[in-house]
N, C-alpha and C positions, 0 to 999 in steps of 0.2 A: 540276140537277134536285135530286127529288123521294128519300129513300129508301125501302124496305121492308125495311128494318130499323134497331130503336133502337139509342139508344149502348150497351145491355146484352147486343144481335148476337140479338133475338128481333125473329117477325114481330112485321111491325102491321099495323092490320085489315087496312089494303089488301089487303099482301101470302099476307090470311087470306085472303083474298076471288079471290085470282088462281090459289091452290097449289087450291079449291074451284071453280070456273073448271074447269082446265082437268084437277083431275083427271075429272071425271066424261064428259070428252069425252078421253082416251088410257087407261082401265080399257075406255071402251065401243070402239076400235078395238083393244086389245093383245088381248080377249076374241074377237073377233070373226080376227083373224089365230093361235090361241090353236086356235079348234077350225077351222079352214085345219091345222090341223096344226102350224103353222111352231113353233122355240123363241123362247121365253119372248126368252134371251139373247137371242136375235137378232134380233126387235123392239123389243126395249130397246137394244143397239147403231144401230137404225137411224133409231129419236126422237129419241133421243139426240145421234147426228150430225150432223140435222135438228134439234132446239135448239141449232149450238152452229152453227151454218152458218146458224137467223137470229142471228144475235146476227150475227157477225162482218155481217153486208149493213146495219142494225142501225145496230154504229157505223160501221161503215164512209157511211150513208149521210150519218151527225151526221156526218162531217170533211168529207166534200162540202159540207155541207150551212152549216156555221162556217167554212170560207174563201170562200163563195159572198155570206154578210154585211157590207157595209162598218162 
């Protein structure tokens, strides 16, 4: 599996691309809900929780696929 980090723990160019792609989408969502009056801290909590769930689902899926492969 490829890594988004170099040996010195800095981002690769692909990691920068991931950050750029996500940043614009997250900023838009964040601003929208702040303008609706929601707490930045609570919005951040919901976003971080979602990312944790998405990561867990992907790891579980990778394990299931690996078990099914002969």
